[in-house]
C-alpha positions as CSV (number, residue, x, y, z in Angstrom):
1,M,121.6,100.9,92.4
2,D,118.9,98.2,92.6
3,S,120.5,94.8,91.9
4,D,117.5,93.8,89.8
5,L,118.4,96.4,87.2
6,S,120.9,95.8,84.4
7,P,124.2,97.6,84.7
8,L,124.0,101.2,83.6
9,S,124.9,101.9,80.0
10,P,128.2,103.6,79.2
11,R,128.0,107.3,79.9
12,R,126.1,109.4,77.4
13,V,126.8,113.1,76.9
14,L,124.0,115.4,76.0
15,P,125.3,118.9,75.1
16,R,123.7,121.9,76.9
17,G,120.4,122.8,75.3
18,H,120.2,119.6,73.2
19,V,117.3,117.1,73.3
20,T,117.2,113.3,72.9
21,S,114.5,110.7,73.4
22,L,114.4,107.1,74.9
23,S,111.8,104.4,74.9
24,R,110.6,102.8,78.1
25,P,110.3,99.0,78.1
26,H,106.6,97.8,78.1
27,D,106.9,95.7,81.1
28,G,109.9,97.1,83.0
29,I,111.8,100.0,84.5
30,L,114.0,102.5,82.8
31,R,116.5,104.1,85.2
32,I,118.3,107.3,84.3
33,A,121.3,108.4,86.5
34,V,122.9,111.8,86.1
35,E,126.6,112.1,86.8
36,H,127.2,115.7,85.7
37,G,124.9,118.6,84.8
38,R,121.1,118.5,84.9
39,L,118.4,116.9,82.8
40,W,114.9,118.0,82.2
41,L,112.7,115.0,81.6
42,T,109.2,114.7,80.4
43,Q,107.5,111.3,79.7
44,E,104.4,110.1,77.9
45,G,101.4,109.7,80.2
46,D,102.9,111.9,83.0
47,P,101.6,115.5,83.3
48,D,104.6,116.5,85.4
49,D,108.1,117.3,84.2
50,H,111.1,116.1,86.2
51,F,114.5,117.6,86.8
52,I,117.4,115.3,87.6
53,A,120.7,116.8,88.8
54,A,124.2,115.4,89.1
55,G,124.2,112.5,91.7
56,E,120.5,111.8,91.3
57,D,118.6,109.2,89.4
58,L,115.0,108.5,88.4
59,A,113.2,105.1,87.8
60,L,110.3,105.2,85.3
61,C,107.8,102.4,84.9
62,G,105.6,101.4,82.0
63,P,105.8,101.9,78.2
64,G,106.2,105.2,76.4
65,A,108.5,107.8,75.1
66,V,110.8,109.8,77.4
67,V,112.3,113.2,76.2
68,L,115.4,114.5,77.8
69,E,116.9,118.0,77.5
70,S,120.3,119.1,78.9
71,D,118.9,121.9,81.0
72,G,121.9,123.1,83.1
73,A,124.7,125.5,82.5
74,V,126.9,122.6,81.3
75,D,126.6,119.4,79.2
76,A,124.7,116.6,80.9
77,V,126.5,113.2,81.5
78,F,124.1,110.4,82.2
79,S,123.6,106.6,82.1
80,V,120.6,104.4,81.5
81,G,119.7,101.0,83.0
82,F,116.7,98.6,82.4
83,G,115.1,96.2,84.8
84,P,112.0,94.0,85.3
85,A,108.7,95.5,86.4
86,P,108.2,95.7,90.1
87,V,106.2,93.0,91.8
88,P,103.1,94.3,93.7
89,V,103.6,94.1,97.5
90,T,100.5,91.8,97.9
91,A,102.1,89.3,95.5
92,Q,105.4,89.5,97.4
93,A,103.6,89.1,100.7
94,S,101.8,86.0,99.4
95,A,105.1,84.5,98.2
96,A,106.8,85.2,101.5
97,S,103.9,83.7,103.4
98,V,104.0,80.5,101.3
99,S,107.8,80.3,101.8
100,A,107.5,80.8,105.5
101,T,104.8,78.1,105.9
102,T,105.9,75.4,103.5
103,G,109.6,76.1,103.0
104,A,111.7,73.4,104.6
105,S,114.9,75.2,103.6
106,G,114.5,77.6,106.4
107,A,115.0,80.6,104.0
108,A,114.3,84.1,105.3
109,P,111.5,86.1,103.9
110,A,112.0,87.5,100.4
111,R,114.4,90.5,100.3
112,P,112.1,92.5,98.0
113,L,109.3,92.3,100.6
114,L,111.6,93.7,103.2
115,A,112.7,96.5,100.9
116,A,109.1,97.3,100.0
117,T,108.1,97.6,103.6
118,G,111.2,99.6,104.7
119,G,112.7,96.6,106.6
């Protein structure tokens, strides 16, 4: 789990074949993690549908409605977390560059930059 996201909500149970909806925050991330079963997810502004099975999660950015259906043979058990919007890599690189050239603290480059570049 990304440390910038809030802790996941208590488990929610969505009975097989039932539907629910969530709202994505305007300037953040909505993370859905499935513990048991499978969810079929469709979201406003995305032409693709997504399937999330037990042990998987999906992070969604931007505002809008998200519709979930318990699509598997059993009830779906899932949790939801929220977090801040991602910082563009160029902004992270600029911040790391400033830190490296002016930072007397000797701090290492920003951890998000390393994660974004696979480091």
